[in-house]
C-alpha positions as CSV (number, residue, x, y, z in Angstrom):
1,M,-26.0,25.4,-34.5
2,K,-28.8,23.1,-33.7
3,K,-27.4,20.9,-32.7
4,N,-25.0,22.5,-30.3
5,L,-27.7,23.7,-28.8
6,V,-29.1,20.5,-28.1
7,V,-25.8,19.3,-26.8
8,K,-25.4,22.0,-24.7
9,S,-28.7,21.6,-23.6
10,M,-28.1,18.2,-22.1
11,I,-25.0,19.0,-20.5
12,V,-27.0,21.4,-18.3
13,G,-29.6,19.0,-18.1
14,I,-27.1,16.3,-16.2
15,I,-25.6,18.9,-14.3
16,L,-28.7,20.1,-13.0
17,L,-29.9,16.9,-12.4
18,C,-26.5,15.9,-10.2
19,V,-27.6,18.9,-8.5
20,G,-30.8,18.5,-7.7
21,A,-29.3,14.3,-6.2
22,S,-27.1,15.9,-3.9
23,S,-29.6,18.8,-2.2
24,V,-32.5,15.6,-1.9
25,T,-29.7,13.4,-0.4
26,A,-28.9,16.4,1.8
27,L,-31.9,17.5,3.1
28,N,-32.9,13.3,3.9
29,G,-30.6,14.4,6.7
30,Q,-27.5,12.3,5.4
31,P,-24.4,14.7,5.9
32,S,-23.2,16.5,2.6
33,Q,-20.2,14.0,1.0
34,P,-16.8,15.7,1.3
35,M,-15.2,16.4,-2.5
36,G,-13.5,14.1,-3.6
37,R,-14.2,11.3,-0.8
38,G,-16.8,8.7,-1.1
39,I,-19.4,8.9,2.2
40,L,-20.6,5.3,3.7
41,Y,-23.4,5.4,6.5
42,V,-24.2,3.5,9.3
43,G,-27.4,3.3,11.4
44,G,-29.8,5.6,10.9
45,G,-32.9,5.4,8.2
46,G,-31.4,5.9,4.8
47,A,-31.4,3.6,2.3
48,G,-28.2,1.7,1.6
49,N,-26.9,2.4,5.2
50,Y,-24.4,-0.4,7.1
51,T,-25.9,-1.5,10.4
52,S,-22.3,-2.1,11.5
53,I,-19.4,-0.4,11.5
54,Q,-16.9,-2.9,10.7
55,E,-19.2,-3.7,7.9
56,A,-19.0,-0.5,6.5
57,I,-15.0,-0.6,6.4
58,D,-14.8,-3.7,4.7
59,N,-17.2,-2.4,2.1
60,C,-14.7,1.0,1.9
61,T,-12.0,2.8,0.3
62,S,-9.5,4.1,1.0
63,G,-9.8,8.0,1.8
64,D,-13.3,7.6,2.3
65,T,-15.2,8.7,5.2
66,I,-17.5,6.4,7.6
67,Y,-20.4,8.4,9.3
68,V,-21.8,6.7,11.8
69,Y,-25.2,7.8,13.2
70,A,-26.2,7.5,17.4
71,G,-26.3,4.5,18.8
72,T,-24.9,1.3,20.3
73,Y,-22.7,-0.4,18.0
74,A,-21.7,-4.0,19.8
75,E,-18.6,-4.7,18.0
76,N,-14.8,-4.4,17.9
77,V,-13.7,-2.4,14.9
78,D,-10.5,-2.5,13.2
79,T,-10.1,-0.3,10.2
80,K,-6.8,-3.0,8.6
81,L,-5.0,-1.5,5.6
82,K,-7.8,1.6,4.9
83,K,-6.9,5.3,5.3
84,V,-10.6,6.0,6.6
85,L,-12.0,9.3,8.5
86,L,-14.1,7.6,10.7
87,M,-16.7,10.1,12.5
88,G,-19.8,9.5,15.4
89,E,-22.6,11.9,15.0
90,N,-22.0,12.9,19.0
91,R,-19.7,11.3,21.4
92,E,-22.0,11.6,23.9
93,S,-24.6,9.5,22.2
94,T,-22.6,7.2,19.5
95,F,-21.1,4.2,21.9
96,I,-18.5,1.3,20.2
97,E,-19.0,-1.8,22.8
98,G,-16.4,-3.9,22.4
99,Q,-17.1,-7.8,22.9
100,T,-13.9,-9.7,22.6
101,T,-10.8,-9.6,23.8
102,D,-9.2,-7.8,20.7
103,P,-8.6,-4.0,20.7
104,V,-11.9,-2.6,20.9
105,V,-11.1,-0.4,18.4
106,R,-7.9,-1.2,16.4
107,I,-6.3,1.7,13.6
108,G,-3.9,0.1,11.6
109,N,-2.6,2.7,9.0
110,S,-1.7,5.7,8.4
111,D,-3.7,8.7,7.8
112,T,-6.7,7.7,9.5
113,T,-8.7,9.9,12.0
114,I,-11.3,9.1,14.5
115,K,-13.4,11.3,16.4
116,G,-17.3,11.4,18.0
117,F,-17.4,8.4,20.1
118,T,-17.9,6.9,23.1
119,M,-15.3,3.9,23.3
120,K,-15.9,0.6,25.9
121,G,-14.1,-2.1,27.0
122,S,-13.6,-4.3,29.9
123,S,-10.8,-5.4,31.4
124,D,-9.1,-7.3,28.8
125,E,-9.4,-5.0,26.2
126,I,-6.9,-2.5,25.1
127,I,-9.6,0.4,23.6
128,L,-7.6,2.1,21.2
129,Q,-4.8,0.8,20.1
130,V,-2.3,2.5,17.3
131,A,-0.8,-0.5,15.0
132,T,2.7,-0.4,14.2
133,L,4.4,1.9,11.9
134,C,1.6,4.4,11.6
135,E,2.1,8.2,11.3
136,D,-0.6,11.0,10.9
137,V,-3.3,9.4,12.8
138,Y,-6.0,12.0,14.8
139,I,-7.9,10.3,17.4
140,Q,-10.4,13.8,18.7
141,N,-13.0,14.5,21.2
142,N,-13.9,10.6,22.0
143,I,-15.0,9.2,25.3
144,I,-12.3,6.4,26.4
145,E,-13.1,4.0,29.1
146,N,-13.2,1.2,31.2
147,G,-10.2,-1.0,29.2
148,V,-7.1,-2.5,30.3
149,Q,-6.0,0.5,28.4
150,G,-7.2,3.4,27.2
151,I,-5.2,4.4,24.0
152,S,-2.1,2.0,23.3
153,L,0.8,3.0,20.7
154,S,2.4,-0.2,19.1
155,I,6.4,0.4,18.3
156,P,7.0,2.9,16.5
157,T,4.5,5.4,15.6
158,S,5.2,8.5,14.9
159,R,2.9,12.6,14.6
160,I,0.0,10.6,16.4
161,N,-2.2,13.2,17.5
162,I,-4.4,12.6,20.4
163,I,-6.9,15.6,21.4
164,G,-9.4,16.6,23.3
165,N,-10.7,13.3,24.8
166,T,-11.9,12.4,27.7
167,I,-10.1,8.8,28.8
168,F,-11.1,7.5,32.2
169,D,-11.4,4.0,34.8
170,N,-8.7,2.5,32.8
171,V,-7.4,-0.5,35.0
172,Y,-3.8,0.7,33.7
173,V,-2.8,3.1,31.8
174,G,-5.0,6.1,30.1
175,I,-2.4,6.8,27.5
176,Q,0.2,4.6,26.7
177,V,3.1,5.7,24.5
178,Q,6.1,3.5,23.4
179,T,9.0,4.4,20.8
180,S,7.0,7.4,19.5
181,T,8.3,10.7,17.6
182,Y,6.3,13.7,16.9
183,T,3.4,12.7,18.9
184,L,1.0,15.2,20.2
185,I,-1.2,14.8,23.3
186,K,-3.3,18.2,24.2
187,G,-6.5,19.4,25.7
188,N,-7.3,15.8,27.2
189,T,-8.9,15.0,30.8
190,I,-7.2,12.2,31.7
191,T,-8.1,10.6,35.2
192,A,-9.0,7.9,37.5
193,N,-6.9,5.0,35.6
194,G,-5.1,2.7,37.6
195,A,-1.8,3.4,36.8
196,Q,-0.2,6.7,35.2
197,G,-2.6,8.9,33.3
198,I,0.6,8.8,30.7
199,D,3.4,6.6,30.4
200,L,5.9,7.6,27.7
201,S,8.7,5.2,26.8
202,V,10.7,3.1,25.3
203,N,13.0,5.7,23.6
204,S,10.3,8.1,22.9
205,N,11.7,11.9,21.7
206,H,9.7,14.9,20.4
207,N,6.6,14.5,21.9
208,S,4.6,17.1,23.4
209,I,1.8,17.1,25.8
210,L,0.1,20.2,26.6
211,N,-3.0,21.7,28.2
212,N,-4.2,18.3,29.8
213,T,-5.9,18.0,33.0
214,I,-4.1,15.2,34.9
215,T,-6.2,13.9,38.0
216,G,-6.9,11.0,40.3
217,N,-4.7,8.7,39.0
218,G,-3.2,5.7,40.8
219,E,0.0,5.8,40.1
220,E,2.1,8.8,38.1
221,G,0.0,11.5,36.2
222,I,2.8,11.8,33.2
223,A,5.5,9.0,33.9
224,I,8.6,9.7,30.9
225,G,11.4,6.5,31.2
226,G,14.2,5.6,28.6
227,L,17.3,6.6,27.7
228,A,16.7,8.0,24.6
229,S,13.2,10.0,25.6
230,T,14.9,13.3,25.0
231,A,13.1,16.3,23.8
232,N,9.9,16.1,25.2
233,T,7.8,18.9,26.0
234,I,5.2,19.4,29.4
235,E,3.9,21.9,29.0
236,G,0.1,23.5,30.5
237,N,-1.3,20.8,31.8
238,V,-2.8,20.7,35.2
239,I,-1.5,17.4,37.2
240,R,-3.5,17.0,40.4
241,D,-4.0,14.4,43.1
242,N,-2.5,11.4,41.6
243,K,-0.3,9.4,43.4
244,L,2.9,10.8,42.1
245,G,2.7,14.1,39.6
246,I,5.7,13.7,37.1
247,R,8.5,10.9,37.3
248,F,11.1,10.7,34.9
249,T,13.4,7.2,35.2
250,G,15.9,5.3,33.4
251,G,18.3,7.8,31.6
252,A,15.2,10.3,30.8
253,G,16.5,13.6,30.2
254,S,16.3,17.3,27.9
255,N,13.0,17.8,28.7
256,E,11.5,20.9,29.6
257,I,8.2,20.9,31.9
258,R,7.1,24.6,31.7
259,S,4.2,26.1,33.1
260,N,2.1,23.1,34.4
261,S,0.8,23.5,37.9
262,V,1.3,20.5,40.0
263,E,-1.2,20.2,42.6
264,G,-2.0,18.3,46.0
265,N,-0.4,14.7,45.1
266,A,0.3,12.2,47.5
267,M,3.8,11.9,46.6
268,E,6.2,14.1,44.7
269,G,5.1,16.5,42.4
270,L,7.8,15.9,40.3
271,L,10.8,13.5,40.6
272,L,13.7,13.0,38.6
273,S,15.8,9.6,38.7
274,S,18.4,9.1,36.8
275,S,17.2,12.7,34.5
276,S,19.6,15.3,33.7
277,E,19.6,18.4,31.7
278,N,16.0,19.2,32.4
279,T,14.5,22.5,32.5
280,I,11.5,22.9,34.7
281,E,10.3,27.0,34.6
282,M,7.3,28.3,35.2
283,N,5.8,25.8,37.1
284,N,3.4,26.2,40.1
285,F,4.2,23.2,43.2
286,M,1.3,23.2,45.6
287,D,0.5,21.2,48.3
288,N,2.3,17.8,47.2
289,K,3.6,16.4,50.4
290,R,7.3,16.3,48.9
291,Q,7.0,19.0,46.1
292,A,10.1,18.1,43.8
293,T,13.5,16.1,44.4
294,F,16.2,13.9,42.6
295,K,18.3,11.2,42.5
296,I,21.3,10.5,40.7
297,S,20.7,13.6,38.3
298,S,22.5,16.3,37.4
299,R,22.6,19.6,35.0
300,N,18.9,20.3,35.6
301,V,17.4,24.0,35.8
302,W,15.6,25.3,38.0
303,D,13.8,28.6,37.2
304,A,10.7,30.9,38.5
305,N,8.3,28.4,39.7
306,Y,5.8,28.8,42.2
307,W,6.4,26.7,45.7
308,S,3.6,27.1,48.3
309,T,6.3,26.0,50.4
310,W,9.0,29.1,49.9
311,I,10.2,30.6,52.8
312,G,9.2,34.2,51.0
313,V,5.8,33.0,49.7
314,K,5.2,31.9,53.7
315,L,7.1,35.4,55.5
316,T,6.4,38.1,53.3
317,A,9.4,40.7,54.6
318,P,11.7,41.7,51.3
319,I,15.1,39.8,53.2
320,F,13.1,36.5,52.8
321,Q,12.3,37.0,48.9
322,K,15.6,37.5,47.9
323,F,16.2,33.5,49.7
324,P,16.3,30.8,46.2
325,K,14.3,27.8,46.9
326,V,16.6,24.9,47.9
327,I,15.6,21.5,46.1
328,L,16.7,18.2,48.1
329,G,18.0,15.6,46.5
330,G,19.8,13.2,49.0
331,I,22.4,14.8,50.4
332,R,22.9,17.3,47.2
333,M,21.2,20.3,46.4
334,N,19.4,22.4,43.0
335,F,18.2,26.1,43.5
336,D,15.6,28.0,41.9
337,K,17.3,31.3,42.4
338,N,14.1,33.5,41.0
339,P,11.2,31.7,42.6
340,A,7.8,33.3,41.7
341,L,5.7,35.3,44.2
342,V,2.0,34.4,43.0
343,P,1.0,30.5,41.4
344,Y,0.3,31.3,37.7
345,N,-2.4,31.0,35.9
346,I,-3.3,27.3,34.1
347,T,-6.1,25.9,33.4
348,G,-5.3,22.6,31.1
349,A,-7.8,21.3,29.2
350,V,-10.6,23.5,28.7
């Protein structure tokens, strides 16, 4: 009996020592370690912390968390084949600044998350590249700026989640998506890129572009192209002050454009070119040079959109509000038979 009591006392003592060690770590300012995975620290003042992000990646195991304290890290980062959670202390104060023409950050494997950073590059660098065949990647709450492209998904990828980022001042495209399926682009602010805000192409299908604010880009706010670029959803976005709001080309069809506010674009708000069987409903088309048009396109459905140029808005007599809105496509016409009397409340990224 006495021997059993001694063994039990030793077990309790070991447990208390482990709890105490965890408490000391938390009190020293290191984030608590998630259950079931390792955690490595970069920067800060803790004993054993790494001085570079790449060094921590090279020494981690798949499934680990790498926590990066505020500071400027002048390096190009590659997660290689590691599946990691790469987390910055605060995106306003945790900087990764590329030093070569390689991507500033390259995600090399599935089941990887990066969040909480400002990533900067040069006109020769992709800021963040996701490698081919990656799935279930999360790119969340980052600032991505000053590259040749902001985010680039290699061919092919699936279930890439791009959420809550600010992407601006890239030479060409803010987000480049090629041959991707079930990708989610949600709640981002995408502005002042030299070409497209979002370019989705090369047979990309079943993707969702939701609740983004896409403004001031040099070409299209959203461009979708490719014969198999189908079953994509564009919903809840504010697409404003671009050269062109939304363009579908190259046979991209059977997509849904719903509840977007397409405003003040220098050319078309929406251009359908060789794009058929799309549904365009409950959008605001306001103050674009040409609200919407189409060419070599058929069987598109227009319903319940608000048009700032519709006669029923300009002339309030009930007879005019019975008129459909005519959408011209060269010598052909489509009709929105139920245009809305007042614009919808669409907020984009919040």
